[in-house]
Backbone as JSON, one array per atom type, in Angstrom:
{
  "sequence": "MIRFTKMHGAGNDYVYIACFDQPVPGDLAELARRIAHRRFGVGGDGLILILPSEIADARMRMFNADGSESEMCGNGIRCVAKYVYDHRLVSDTTLRIETGAGVLSLELSLDEAGLVADVTVDMGAPIIEAPRIPTTLIPAGPVVDEPLSIGGYDLSVTCVSMGNPHCVVFVEQATDALVTGVGPLIERDPRFPQRTNVEFVEVISRGEVRQRTWERGSGETWACGTGASAVCVAGVLSGRTDAEILNHLVGGDLRLRWDRSRDRVWMTGGAIEVFSGVWPE",
  "N": [[-128.33, 2.62, 14.53], [-126.35, 1.74, 11.77], [-125.53, 2.56, 8.57], [-124.23, 0.63, 5.92], [-122.03, -0.53, 3.28], [-121.2, -3.32, 1.37], [-118.27, -4.17, -0.34], [-115.87, -5.15, -2.85], [-112.52, -5.59, -4.07], [-111.04, -7.43, -6.43], [-111.76, -9.65, -4.92], [-110.87, -9.03, -2.39], [-112.43, -8.19, 0.27], [-114.36, -5.75, 2.01], [-116.21, -4.15, 4.65], [-117.85, -1.18, 4.18], [-118.3, 2.03, 5.53], [-119.82, 4.99, 5.02], [-119.32, 8.24, 6.07], [-120.4, 10.73, 5.51], [-122.97, 11.66, 5.83], [-123.72, 10.54, 8.17], [-122.85, 9.94, 11.59], [-119.46, 9.28, 12.73], [-118.89, 6.04, 13.85], [-118.51, 4.84, 17.25], [-115.76, 3.3, 19.08], [-114.08, 1.91, 17.05], [-112.3, -0.2, 16.58], [-113.44, -2.4, 17.94], [-115.89, -2.5, 16.59], [-114.98, -3.15, 14.01], [-113.98, -5.76, 14.46], [-116.38, -7.1, 15.05], [-118.22, -6.55, 12.93], [-116.88, -7.47, 10.7], [-116.71, -10.16, 11.07], [-117.01, -13.41, 9.81], [-118.95, -15.26, 10.38], [-120.65, -14.3, 12.4], [-121.1, -11.69, 11.76], [-121.3, -9.13, 9.19], [-119.26, -9.91, 7.5], [-116.02, -9.98, 6.15], [-112.75, -8.78, 5.09], [-112.14, -6.77, 6.73], [-112.84, -3.45, 7.99], [-113.69, -0.39, 6.44], [-113.69, 3.07, 6.64], [-115.27, 5.78, 5.0], [-114.62, 9.04, 4.66], [-115.15, 12.63, 4.99], [-112.67, 14.95, 3.76], [-110.21, 17.43, 4.41], [-108.19, 17.98, 2.68], [-108.36, 16.5, 0.39], [-110.43, 14.65, -1.98], [-111.79, 12.72, -0.55], [-111.45, 10.79, 2.47], [-109.93, 7.83, 3.7], [-110.14, 5.36, 6.26], [-108.73, 2.44, 7.47], [-109.43, -0.67, 8.92], [-108.29, -3.75, 10.08], [-109.52, -7.18, 10.22], [-109.03, -8.03, 12.78], [-109.25, -5.8, 14.29], [-107.11, -4.06, 14.35], [-105.59, -1.05, 13.13], [-104.65, -0.13, 9.86], [-102.36, 1.37, 7.47], [-102.97, 1.67, 4.73], [-104.82, 0.37, 1.9], [-104.7, -1.14, -1.12], [-106.67, -2.38, -2.74], [-108.87, -1.61, -1.32], [-108.87, 1.21, -1.56], [-109.55, 1.57, -4.21], [-112.2, 0.77, -4.16], [-113.24, 2.72, -2.47], [-112.97, 4.94, -4.15], [-114.76, 4.19, -6.19], [-117.15, 4.17, -4.74], [-117.51, 6.9, -3.89], [-117.75, 8.17, -6.34], [-119.81, 6.78, -7.78], [-121.93, 7.18, -6.02], [-122.33, 9.82, -6.23], [-120.88, 11.68, -4.72], [-118.67, 12.91, -5.61], [-117.75, 14.37, -8.78], [-115.79, 14.26, -10.66], [-113.56, 12.33, -12.71], [-110.97, 12.07, -12.0], [-109.36, 11.64, -9.05], [-108.41, 12.42, -5.63], [-107.4, 10.76, -2.8], [-107.25, 10.72, 0.66], [-105.13, 8.95, 2.82], [-103.74, 6.81, 5.44], [-101.19, 6.53, 4.56], [-100.62, 8.78, 3.18], [-101.71, 11.16, 0.62], [-103.27, 9.89, -2.21], [-103.42, 9.64, -5.79], [-105.97, 8.98, -8.22], [-107.31, 7.46, -11.16], [-110.33, 7.11, -12.88], [-112.12, 4.65, -14.75], [-114.99, 4.33, -16.67], [-118.02, 2.36, -17.05], [-120.54, 1.37, -19.53], [-122.86, 2.23, -18.36], [-122.11, 4.42, -16.99], [-120.94, 4.04, -14.55], [-118.29, 3.32, -12.21], [-115.8, 1.2, -13.41], [-113.07, 0.25, -13.68], [-110.14, 1.16, -11.83], [-107.28, 3.13, -11.74], [-104.52, 3.46, -9.72], [-102.2, 5.67, -8.34], [-99.79, 4.44, -6.58], [-97.71, 5.48, -5.25], [-94.29, 6.06, -4.14], [-92.15, 3.3, -3.72], [-90.79, 2.09, -0.64], [-87.67, 1.04, 0.25], [-85.61, 0.92, 2.04], [-84.32, -0.7, 4.81], [-84.7, 0.18, 7.64], [-86.9, 1.88, 7.35], [-88.98, 0.34, 6.48], [-90.74, -1.19, 8.45], [-87.84, -3.28, 9.09], [-85.6, -5.45, 10.78], [-83.94, -7.21, 9.58], [-81.65, -6.65, 8.12], [-79.17, -4.11, 8.79], [-79.31, -1.73, 7.27], [-80.2, -0.27, 4.04], [-81.45, -1.88, 0.96], [-83.49, -4.81, 1.31], [-82.99, -7.58, -0.21], [-83.59, -10.7, -1.47], [-82.85, -11.81, 0.99], [-81.67, -14.17, 3.34], [-83.95, -16.13, 5.28], [-84.73, -18.11, 7.84], [-87.31, -20.01, 9.01], [-89.97, -21.61, 10.69], [-89.15, -24.16, 9.89], [-88.41, -23.84, 7.26], [-86.11, -22.7, 4.79], [-85.88, -19.68, 3.53], [-85.79, -17.08, 0.98], [-86.12, -13.67, 1.16], [-87.61, -10.61, 0.1], [-88.03, -7.28, 0.96], [-90.41, -4.67, 1.09], [-91.94, -1.52, 1.52], [-95.12, -0.18, 0.95], [-96.22, 2.08, 2.05], [-97.23, 0.51, 3.95], [-95.88, -2.4, 5.57], [-94.26, -5.07, 3.74], [-93.35, -8.42, 3.12], [-91.9, -10.2, 0.73], [-91.94, -13.34, -0.75], [-90.5, -15.37, -3.02], [-91.44, -18.34, -4.53], [-91.48, -21.8, -5.63], [-93.97, -23.04, -5.54], [-96.87, -21.78, -4.14], [-97.92, -22.98, -1.48], [-100.47, -24.27, 0.81], [-99.25, -24.92, 3.19], [-97.14, -23.11, 3.31], [-98.45, -20.57, 3.06], [-100.56, -20.44, 5.03], [-99.31, -21.63, 7.13], [-96.55, -20.79, 7.46], [-96.83, -18.1, 6.88], [-98.24, -16.66, 9.06], [-96.23, -16.88, 10.99], [-94.12, -15.38, 9.96], [-95.41, -12.9, 9.8], [-95.59, -12.1, 12.51], [-93.01, -12.2, 13.39], [-90.28, -11.09, 15.36], [-88.38, -9.63, 13.95], [-89.75, -7.99, 12.35], [-90.87, -5.23, 13.37], [-93.32, -3.84, 13.33], [-95.05, -5.8, 12.7], [-95.89, -7.64, 9.66], [-97.14, -7.79, 6.28], [-97.37, -10.67, 4.17], [-96.29, -11.98, 1.15], [-96.54, -14.71, -0.99], [-95.12, -15.84, -3.88], [-95.39, -17.04, -7.16], [-93.45, -17.18, -10.03], [-94.43, -16.84, -13.26], [-93.67, -15.9, -15.78], [-91.48, -13.32, -17.06], [-93.23, -11.26, -17.18], [-95.47, -11.95, -15.74], [-97.1, -13.14, -12.85], [-98.11, -15.16, -10.02], [-99.91, -14.79, -7.04], [-100.26, -15.32, -3.54], [-101.57, -14.19, -0.44], [-100.75, -13.54, 2.91], [-102.24, -11.59, 5.13], [-101.45, -8.97, 7.3], [-103.03, -8.98, 10.34], [-105.43, -9.93, 9.31], [-105.26, -12.47, 8.19], [-105.23, -15.0, 5.57], [-105.97, -13.35, 2.59], [-107.92, -12.75, -0.36], [-106.86, -11.03, -2.15], [-104.42, -8.4, -2.39], [-103.71, -5.16, -2.74], [-101.62, -3.3, -2.12], [-99.76, -5.22, -1.55], [-99.49, -6.54, -4.04], [-98.34, -4.46, -5.44], [-95.94, -4.23, -4.05], [-94.86, -6.69, -4.75], [-94.39, -6.29, -7.47], [-92.3, -4.42, -7.35], [-90.42, -5.91, -5.87], [-89.92, -8.01, -7.63], [-88.52, -6.74, -9.68], [-86.28, -5.73, -8.27], [-85.05, -8.1, -7.47], [-84.45, -9.22, -9.86], [-86.17, -10.96, -11.17], [-88.51, -10.34, -12.59], [-90.03, -8.14, -15.06], [-90.62, -4.56, -15.12], [-93.28, -4.12, -15.52], [-96.13, -5.92, -14.89], [-98.55, -8.62, -14.98], [-100.58, -9.66, -12.45], [-101.81, -12.49, -10.98], [-104.15, -12.96, -8.63], [-105.86, -14.65, -5.94], [-108.53, -13.79, -5.96], [-108.8, -12.41, -8.37], [-107.37, -10.45, -11.11], [-104.65, -8.11, -11.2], [-103.07, -5.27, -12.65], [-99.8, -4.1, -12.75], [-97.31, -1.53, -12.64], [-94.06, -0.37, -12.35], [-92.76, 2.64, -12.55], [-89.73, 3.53, -12.91], [-88.28, 5.8, -13.53], [-89.74, 7.88, -12.51], [-90.16, 6.89, -10.08], [-92.58, 5.68, -9.16], [-95.33, 3.54, -8.42], [-97.85, 2.04, -10.29], [-101.14, 0.87, -10.19], [-103.76, -1.07, -11.54], [-107.12, -2.06, -11.46], [-110.32, -3.69, -10.85], [-113.41, -2.7, -9.17], [-116.04, -3.58, -7.07], [-119.39, -3.17, -6.08], [-121.3, -4.87, -3.76], [-123.58, -5.25, -1.94], [-125.87, -3.36, 0.14], [-126.71, -2.4, 3.51], [-128.02, -2.33, 6.9], [-126.46, -2.04, 9.97], [-127.29, -3.18, 13.09], [-126.6, -1.41, 15.47]],
  "CA": [[-128.28, 1.99, 13.22], [-125.22, 2.18, 10.94], [-125.67, 2.15, 7.17], [-122.96, 0.14, 5.4], [-122.02, -1.12, 1.95], [-120.19, -4.38, 1.18], [-117.61, -4.01, -1.62], [-114.61, -5.89, -2.94], [-111.62, -5.43, -5.2], [-110.37, -8.71, -6.68], [-112.07, -10.57, -3.84], [-110.43, -8.46, -1.12], [-113.72, -7.6, 0.61], [-114.46, -4.97, 3.24], [-117.45, -3.44, 4.96], [-117.59, 0.26, 4.04], [-119.24, 2.93, 6.17], [-119.63, 6.37, 4.57], [-119.67, 9.14, 7.16], [-120.7, 12.07, 5.01], [-124.27, 12.06, 6.35], [-123.97, 9.85, 9.43], [-121.67, 10.15, 12.46], [-118.45, 8.23, 12.83], [-119.22, 5.17, 14.98], [-117.56, 4.74, 18.34], [-114.99, 2.06, 19.27], [-113.95, 1.37, 15.7], [-111.61, -1.49, 16.62], [-114.42, -3.43, 18.3], [-116.84, -2.58, 15.48], [-114.33, -3.9, 12.93], [-113.96, -7.18, 14.82], [-117.73, -7.67, 15.04], [-118.9, -6.43, 11.65], [-116.13, -8.22, 9.69], [-116.75, -11.59, 11.39], [-117.65, -14.09, 8.68], [-120.07, -16.08, 10.85], [-121.56, -13.56, 13.26], [-121.22, -10.32, 11.29], [-121.49, -9.0, 7.74], [-118.21, -10.7, 6.87], [-115.09, -9.24, 5.31], [-111.36, -8.73, 5.53], [-112.02, -5.67, 7.67], [-113.76, -2.31, 7.94], [-113.12, 0.84, 5.9], [-114.52, 4.26, 6.74], [-115.14, 6.79, 3.95], [-114.81, 10.26, 5.45], [-114.75, 13.9, 4.37], [-111.26, 15.33, 3.93], [-109.92, 18.85, 4.19], [-107.08, 18.13, 1.72], [-108.57, 15.62, -0.76], [-111.85, 14.44, -2.27], [-112.31, 11.89, 0.52], [-110.44, 10.18, 3.33], [-110.25, 6.47, 4.11], [-109.47, 4.73, 7.39], [-108.84, 1.0, 7.27], [-109.24, -1.53, 10.08], [-108.26, -5.17, 9.77], [-110.55, -7.97, 10.88], [-108.7, -8.17, 14.21], [-109.44, -4.5, 14.92], [-105.94, -3.19, 14.21], [-105.7, -0.09, 12.04], [-103.55, -0.15, 8.89], [-102.15, 2.65, 6.79], [-103.51, 1.76, 3.37], [-105.25, -0.85, 1.23], [-104.8, -0.82, -2.54], [-107.98, -2.78, -3.23], [-109.85, -0.8, -0.62], [-108.95, 2.58, -2.06], [-110.3, 1.54, -5.47], [-113.61, 0.72, -3.8], [-113.59, 4.06, -1.97], [-113.14, 5.79, -5.33], [-116.01, 3.81, -6.85], [-118.28, 4.59, -3.91], [-117.75, 8.34, -3.88], [-118.19, 8.59, -7.67], [-121.12, 6.2, -8.11], [-122.94, 7.75, -5.12], [-122.4, 11.24, -6.56], [-120.2, 12.55, -3.76], [-117.74, 13.64, -6.47], [-118.18, 14.3, -10.18], [-114.61, 14.2, -11.52], [-112.99, 10.98, -12.81], [-109.63, 12.13, -11.41], [-109.62, 11.85, -7.63], [-107.34, 12.35, -4.64], [-107.93, 10.16, -1.58], [-106.35, 10.8, 1.81], [-104.97, 7.69, 3.54], [-102.7, 6.83, 6.45], [-99.9, 6.55, 3.87], [-100.55, 10.0, 2.38], [-102.77, 11.41, -0.36], [-102.99, 9.18, -3.45], [-104.19, 10.06, -6.96], [-106.64, 7.87, -8.88], [-108.0, 7.72, -12.42], [-111.47, 6.2, -12.99], [-112.64, 4.25, -16.05], [-116.42, 4.1, -16.49], [-118.67, 1.41, -17.95], [-121.55, 1.97, -20.39], [-123.89, 2.84, -17.53], [-121.56, 5.59, -16.33], [-120.45, 3.68, -13.23], [-116.86, 3.01, -12.2], [-115.47, -0.19, -13.72], [-111.68, 0.05, -13.29], [-109.49, 2.3, -11.19], [-105.82, 3.14, -11.72], [-104.07, 4.17, -8.51], [-100.79, 6.01, -8.14], [-99.53, 3.88, -5.26], [-96.62, 6.23, -4.65], [-92.92, 5.55, -4.25], [-91.85, 2.21, -2.79], [-89.75, 2.28, 0.36], [-86.86, -0.18, 0.24], [-84.58, 0.98, 3.07], [-84.76, -1.59, 5.88], [-85.26, 0.8, 8.84], [-88.14, 2.57, 7.07], [-90.05, -0.6, 6.08], [-89.4, -1.44, 8.98], [-87.38, -4.62, 9.41], [-84.24, -5.51, 11.31], [-83.23, -8.3, 8.92], [-80.33, -6.08, 7.9], [-79.15, -2.81, 9.46], [-79.64, -0.61, 6.38], [-80.21, -0.62, 2.63], [-82.52, -2.75, 0.48], [-83.53, -6.2, 1.73], [-83.25, -8.29, -1.45], [-83.2, -12.12, -1.37], [-82.18, -12.01, 2.28], [-82.04, -15.47, 3.93], [-84.82, -16.14, 6.46], [-85.08, -19.46, 8.26], [-88.46, -19.9, 9.91], [-90.96, -22.67, 10.55], [-88.59, -25.31, 9.2], [-88.13, -23.5, 5.86], [-85.05, -21.74, 4.49], [-86.47, -18.83, 2.5], [-85.15, -15.83, 0.58], [-87.19, -12.69, 1.2], [-87.37, -9.23, -0.33], [-88.95, -6.47, 1.75], [-90.8, -3.39, 0.5], [-93.11, -0.84, 2.09], [-95.94, 0.67, 0.08], [-96.98, 2.76, 3.08], [-97.36, -0.54, 4.95], [-94.76, -3.31, 5.34], [-94.49, -6.32, 3.01], [-92.26, -9.38, 2.98], [-92.2, -10.95, -0.51], [-91.22, -14.61, -0.8], [-90.67, -16.04, -4.3], [-91.42, -19.78, -4.29], [-91.91, -22.61, -6.78], [-95.4, -23.23, -5.4], [-97.41, -21.13, -2.95], [-98.74, -24.02, -0.88], [-101.16, -23.95, 2.05], [-98.29, -25.03, 4.29], [-96.41, -21.85, 3.36], [-99.29, -19.39, 3.24], [-101.28, -20.44, 6.3], [-98.43, -22.14, 8.18], [-95.39, -19.93, 7.67], [-97.27, -16.71, 6.79], [-98.43, -16.02, 10.36], [-94.97, -16.82, 11.72], [-93.38, -14.21, 9.45], [-96.15, -11.7, 10.18], [-95.35, -11.72, 13.9], [-91.61, -12.38, 13.74], [-89.77, -9.84, 15.96], [-87.57, -8.87, 13.0], [-90.67, -7.03, 11.73], [-91.37, -4.61, 14.6], [-94.72, -3.44, 13.18], [-95.6, -6.96, 11.98], [-95.75, -7.45, 8.22], [-97.89, -8.59, 5.31], [-96.47, -11.65, 3.55], [-96.71, -12.43, -0.18], [-95.88, -15.88, -1.56], [-95.26, -15.51, -5.29], [-94.88, -17.93, -8.2], [-93.13, -16.44, -11.26], [-94.83, -17.56, -14.48], [-92.76, -15.36, -16.78], [-90.99, -12.01, -16.62], [-94.34, -10.3, -17.16], [-96.67, -12.55, -15.18], [-96.87, -13.85, -11.59], [-99.28, -15.59, -9.26], [-99.66, -14.36, -5.66], [-101.14, -15.56, -2.4], [-101.22, -13.19, 0.58], [-101.1, -13.59, 4.33], [-102.32, -10.17, 5.43], [-101.3, -8.58, 8.69], [-104.26, -8.67, 11.06], [-106.62, -10.48, 8.68], [-105.07, -13.83, 7.69], [-105.15, -15.04, 4.1], [-106.96, -12.6, 1.84], [-107.96, -13.15, -1.77], [-106.07, -10.07, -2.92], [-103.82, -7.31, -1.62], [-103.2, -4.23, -3.74], [-100.29, -2.84, -1.75], [-98.89, -6.39, -1.68], [-99.21, -6.73, -5.46], [-97.39, -3.4, -5.8], [-94.65, -4.63, -3.48], [-94.36, -7.81, -5.56], [-93.86, -5.7, -8.71], [-91.0, -3.83, -7.01], [-89.51, -6.98, -5.45], [-89.54, -8.76, -8.82], [-87.47, -5.98, -10.37], [-85.08, -5.67, -7.43], [-84.4, -9.41, -7.43], [-84.13, -9.62, -11.22], [-87.04, -12.04, -11.61], [-89.58, -9.88, -13.48], [-89.93, -6.8, -15.63], [-91.24, -3.5, -14.32], [-94.72, -4.14, -15.76], [-96.55, -7.31, -14.76], [-99.92, -9.03, -14.69], [-100.52, -10.43, -11.21], [-103.0, -13.29, -10.74], [-104.43, -13.2, -7.22], [-106.94, -15.64, -5.78], [-109.82, -13.2, -6.29], [-108.82, -11.72, -9.65], [-106.1, -9.98, -11.64], [-104.26, -6.71, -11.11], [-101.97, -4.87, -13.52], [-98.87, -3.26, -12.01], [-96.17, -0.97, -13.38], [-93.14, 0.47, -11.57], [-92.1, 3.65, -13.37], [-88.52, 3.8, -12.13], [-87.81, 7.16, -13.79], [-90.49, 8.76, -11.6], [-90.24, 6.15, -8.82], [-93.99, 5.53, -8.79], [-95.96, 2.27, -8.79], [-99.22, 2.22, -10.75], [-101.95, -0.35, -10.08], [-105.07, -0.98, -12.17], [-107.99, -3.2, -11.19], [-111.73, -3.39, -10.73], [-114.04, -2.48, -7.87], [-117.42, -4.09, -7.16], [-120.32, -2.99, -4.97], [-122.04, -6.13, -3.63], [-124.89, -4.96, -1.38], [-125.9, -2.4, 1.24], [-127.58, -2.81, 4.59], [-127.98, -1.57, 8.14], [-125.91, -2.77, 11.1], [-128.16, -2.76, 14.19], [-125.9, -0.97, 16.69]],
  "C": [[-127.13, 2.59, 12.4], [-125.45, 1.67, 9.53], [-124.29, 1.76, 6.64], [-123.16, -0.37, 3.97], [-120.9, -2.16, 1.89], [-119.62, -4.22, -0.23], [-116.36, -4.88, -1.64], [-113.83, -5.46, -4.18], [-110.83, -6.7, -5.35], [-110.58, -9.7, -5.54], [-111.6, -10.13, -2.48], [-111.59, -7.62, -0.6], [-113.68, -6.9, 1.97], [-115.89, -4.46, 3.4], [-117.12, -1.95, 4.98], [-118.7, 1.05, 4.72], [-118.9, 4.35, 5.74], [-120.16, 7.31, 5.64], [-119.82, 10.58, 6.68], [-122.02, 12.58, 5.6], [-124.69, 11.21, 7.54], [-122.71, 9.96, 10.28], [-120.7, 8.99, 12.41], [-118.78, 7.36, 14.04], [-118.14, 5.21, 16.05], [-116.89, 3.38, 18.38], [-114.83, 1.31, 17.95], [-113.25, 0.02, 15.68], [-112.58, -2.62, 16.94], [-115.46, -3.6, 17.19], [-116.25, -3.39, 14.33], [-114.33, -5.4, 13.24], [-115.34, -7.82, 14.68], [-118.32, -7.67, 13.63], [-118.2, -7.25, 10.56], [-116.17, -9.73, 9.94], [-117.56, -12.34, 10.34], [-118.78, -15.02, 9.1], [-121.11, -15.27, 11.62], [-121.75, -12.11, 12.84], [-121.57, -10.27, 9.82], [-120.5, -9.87, 7.0], [-117.33, -9.86, 5.98], [-113.68, -9.33, 5.86], [-111.12, -7.59, 6.51], [-113.08, -4.62, 7.44], [-113.03, -1.12, 7.37], [-114.14, 1.96, 6.04], [-114.22, 5.2, 5.58], [-115.58, 8.11, 4.57], [-114.57, 11.5, 4.61], [-113.29, 14.19, 4.65], [-111.11, 16.82, 3.66], [-108.86, 19.05, 3.12], [-107.26, 17.27, 0.48], [-110.07, 15.46, -0.99], [-112.54, 13.6, -1.2], [-111.14, 11.34, 1.31], [-110.88, 8.76, 3.67], [-109.46, 6.09, 5.35], [-109.76, 3.24, 7.32], [-108.53, 0.25, 8.56], [-109.27, -2.99, 9.64], [-109.33, -5.92, 10.56], [-110.28, -8.17, 12.36], [-108.82, -6.86, 14.97], [-108.26, -3.56, 14.82], [-106.11, -2.27, 13.01], [-104.46, -0.14, 11.17], [-103.51, 1.16, 8.12], [-102.93, 2.76, 5.48], [-103.93, 0.39, 2.88], [-105.49, -0.52, -0.24], [-106.13, -1.23, -3.15], [-109.07, -1.94, -2.59], [-109.98, 0.6, -1.18], [-109.65, 2.65, -3.41], [-111.81, 1.52, -5.18], [-114.09, 2.05, -3.23], [-113.84, 5.0, -3.14], [-114.45, 5.48, -6.05], [-117.21, 4.32, -6.05], [-118.55, 6.08, -4.04], [-118.19, 8.84, -5.25], [-119.6, 8.07, -7.97], [-122.23, 6.77, -7.25], [-122.96, 9.27, -5.19], [-121.87, 12.16, -5.45], [-119.11, 13.36, -4.44], [-118.23, 13.5, -7.9], [-117.02, 14.17, -11.16], [-114.08, 12.77, -11.55], [-111.51, 10.95, -12.42], [-109.8, 12.53, -9.95], [-108.32, 11.87, -6.83], [-107.97, 11.85, -3.35], [-106.86, 10.23, -0.5], [-106.33, 9.45, 2.53], [-103.93, 7.85, 4.64], [-101.31, 6.82, 5.86], [-99.74, 7.79, 3.0], [-101.73, 10.13, 1.44], [-102.38, 10.76, -1.68], [-103.93, 9.67, -4.55], [-104.74, 8.84, -7.68], [-107.3, 8.34, -10.17], [-109.1, 6.66, -12.59], [-111.81, 5.91, -14.45], [-114.08, 3.81, -15.85], [-116.95, 3.05, -17.46], [-119.76, 2.12, -18.74], [-122.66, 2.65, -19.6], [-123.39, 4.07, -16.79], [-121.1, 5.33, -14.91], [-118.98, 3.27, -13.33], [-116.66, 1.51, -12.44], [-114.07, -0.53, -13.23], [-111.13, 1.33, -12.69], [-107.98, 2.1, -11.28], [-105.36, 4.03, -10.58], [-102.58, 4.44, -8.61], [-100.45, 5.59, -6.72], [-98.35, 4.56, -4.56], [-95.27, 5.54, -4.83], [-92.7, 4.41, -3.26], [-90.73, 2.59, -1.84], [-88.97, 0.98, 0.47], [-85.73, -0.17, 1.26], [-85.09, 0.24, 4.31], [-85.35, -0.87, 7.1], [-86.62, 1.46, 8.61], [-89.27, 1.61, 6.72], [-91.04, -0.88, 7.21], [-89.13, -2.94, 9.16], [-85.95, -4.53, 9.92], [-83.46, -6.67, 10.69], [-81.81, -7.9, 8.55], [-80.33, -4.68, 8.5], [-79.58, -1.65, 8.57], [-79.71, -1.12, 4.94], [-81.37, -1.52, 2.25], [-82.36, -4.18, 1.0], [-83.95, -7.03, 0.51], [-82.69, -9.71, -1.35], [-82.39, -12.39, -0.1], [-82.61, -13.36, 2.87], [-82.91, -15.29, 5.18], [-85.21, -17.58, 6.74], [-86.17, -19.37, 9.31], [-89.42, -21.06, 9.65], [-90.46, -23.9, 9.83], [-88.28, -25.07, 7.73], [-86.95, -22.53, 5.8], [-85.49, -20.92, 3.28], [-85.53, -17.69, 2.14], [-86.26, -14.79, 0.47], [-86.7, -11.33, 0.71], [-88.43, -8.36, 0.31], [-89.16, -5.1, 1.12], [-91.93, -2.81, 1.34], [-93.79, -0.04, 1.0], [-96.83, 1.54, 0.98], [-97.34, 1.8, 4.19], [-96.34, -1.63, 4.6], [-95.15, -4.61, 4.64], [-93.2, -7.12, 2.97], [-92.62, -10.3, 1.82], [-91.3, -12.18, -0.57], [-91.51, -15.27, -2.15], [-90.46, -17.54, -4.09], [-91.82, -20.51, -5.57], [-93.41, -22.83, -6.74], [-95.86, -22.62, -4.08], [-98.42, -22.07, -2.3], [-99.46, -23.51, 0.36], [-100.19, -23.98, 3.23], [-97.48, -23.74, 4.43], [-97.33, -20.7, 3.75], [-99.91, -19.36, 4.63], [-100.44, -20.99, 7.45], [-97.29, -21.2, 8.5], [-95.79, -18.45, 7.64], [-97.47, -16.05, 8.14], [-97.17, -15.95, 11.21], [-94.15, -15.61, 11.28], [-94.07, -12.93, 9.89], [-95.74, -11.19, 11.56], [-93.9, -11.93, 14.35], [-91.05, -11.05, 14.28], [-88.87, -9.03, 15.04], [-88.42, -7.93, 12.16], [-91.41, -6.32, 12.86], [-92.8, -4.08, 14.52], [-95.54, -4.56, 12.56], [-95.48, -6.71, 10.47], [-96.77, -8.27, 7.46], [-96.89, -9.51, 4.61], [-97.08, -12.1, 2.22], [-95.88, -13.63, -0.62], [-96.18, -15.87, -3.06], [-94.61, -16.57, -6.18], [-94.64, -17.1, -9.46], [-93.48, -17.32, -12.46], [-93.93, -17.17, -15.64], [-92.29, -14.0, -16.28], [-92.11, -10.97, -16.57], [-95.58, -10.82, -16.48], [-96.32, -13.35, -13.92], [-98.21, -14.29, -11.01], [-98.97, -15.38, -7.78], [-100.72, -14.88, -4.7], [-100.63, -14.7, -1.24], [-101.67, -13.63, 1.96], [-101.06, -12.15, 4.82], [-102.27, -9.92, 6.93], [-102.65, -8.23, 9.31], [-105.51, -9.29, 10.49], [-106.49, -11.94, 8.28], [-104.98, -13.85, 6.18], [-106.3, -14.26, 3.49], [-106.84, -12.94, 0.36], [-107.19, -12.2, -2.67], [-105.5, -9.04, -1.97], [-103.16, -6.37, -2.62], [-101.83, -3.68, -3.4], [-99.29, -3.99, -1.85], [-98.52, -6.66, -3.12], [-98.22, -5.68, -5.95], [-96.0, -3.73, -5.27], [-94.03, -5.77, -4.27], [-93.75, -7.3, -6.86], [-92.46, -5.14, -8.45], [-89.99, -4.92, -6.67], [-89.04, -7.81, -6.64], [-88.44, -8.07, -9.59], [-86.18, -5.99, -9.57], [-84.32, -6.99, -7.43], [-84.09, -9.97, -8.81], [-85.03, -10.71, -11.79], [-88.08, -11.6, -12.64], [-89.24, -8.52, -14.06], [-90.67, -5.81, -14.74], [-92.74, -3.39, -14.56], [-95.18, -5.59, -15.77], [-98.07, -7.43, -14.65], [-99.83, -9.97, -13.49], [-101.85, -11.15, -11.02], [-103.13, -13.55, -9.24], [-105.62, -14.15, -7.11], [-108.28, -15.07, -6.25], [-109.89, -12.49, -7.62], [-107.44, -11.2, -10.01], [-105.91, -8.49, -11.39], [-103.11, -6.47, -12.07], [-101.11, -3.85, -12.77], [-97.77, -2.74, -12.92], [-95.36, -0.09, -12.44], [-92.41, 1.37, -12.55], [-90.87, 4.11, -12.6], [-87.99, 5.21, -12.36], [-88.49, 8.16, -12.86], [-90.61, 8.14, -10.21], [-91.67, 6.12, -8.29], [-94.45, 4.15, -9.22], [-97.42, 2.56, -9.14], [-99.94, 0.88, -10.73], [-103.31, -0.11, -10.72], [-105.86, -2.25, -11.88], [-109.42, -2.74, -11.0], [-112.16, -3.13, -9.3], [-115.52, -2.81, -8.01], [-118.19, -3.74, -5.9], [-121.24, -4.21, -4.91], [-123.46, -5.89, -3.1], [-124.75, -3.92, -0.28], [-126.87, -2.9, 2.29], [-127.43, -1.9, 5.79], [-127.48, -2.49, 9.24], [-126.63, -2.28, 12.36], [-127.43, -2.46, 15.48], [-126.76, 0.08, 17.39]]
}
C-alpha cells in the first residue's frame, strides 16, 4: 500500500508521495505511468516524490506521465512546499527545496486558517546559451526569434532553460492545431537533443500574456511554472513584454518577475491539496 496525495498548482496536477514515513516505491517510472493514468489510475500530469534532504528542508523528484524523469516543476514545487508546511514537516515559512535543477528558495503566504495559500519561488537564473538549454538551432548564444519551419508552419522561437528546456512560440492565437499538432513535433525535434517543453503565447499587453503548454513527456498541461518563467524571460529578450507579467494559463494565473540586476526569476501562485488516498500496490 502506498499513501498518496493529489495536489495541483494552477491546474497542473500531480500525484504526490511523501517518503518521510514510508519507503520509496520501486520502479518509479512504471509507477508514474500507472498512477498518473487518467482512466486507469489516480490521474495527473505525473508523479512527484517528497523526500528527506541532507541539504534542504525537503527534496522533490518529478516523473512525467510517460515515466520519464524531469529536473523541475514550478507548479509542483509550490505543492511540495504546501505539503511539508501544512503537514507539519517544517515550521518555517521560508523554505529550501532540493530539485534536479538545484536547491530553490521559497516564501510561503498563509491563509486565515494558517495553511499555505500562495508560494513565491526563486526559480533561479535563466539559461539562454543554446548549448546549455540544449538546442542546436544555432551554434552558440541566445536563441531569440529564431526561424523554425515545422509541421507546415513557419514559426519564430525563443529558447530558455529554467533547469529544463523550453521553446517559447509567440503567436496571434494559441490554437489546438498549434498546441496539440505542432507541440509534439517540436518536443521531439532532433534540434532539441533532450526534447523540450513548448509554450504557445498570446501577448495581451506588455504586462499580460496568455499561455498554453505542450509539456515534455505529458502532453498539454493546464499550467507549467518553469514554462511561465521561460515566457517571462523570452518576452523580455524578444522585446514583447516587460520584466514583470501576469500570465493567464488554462488552469489559473501566475505572476512572474525577472530581476535582471540579480538575474533571478520569481514566480508566485497558489497550491491546492485535493484529496488523499491509498494506491493498492
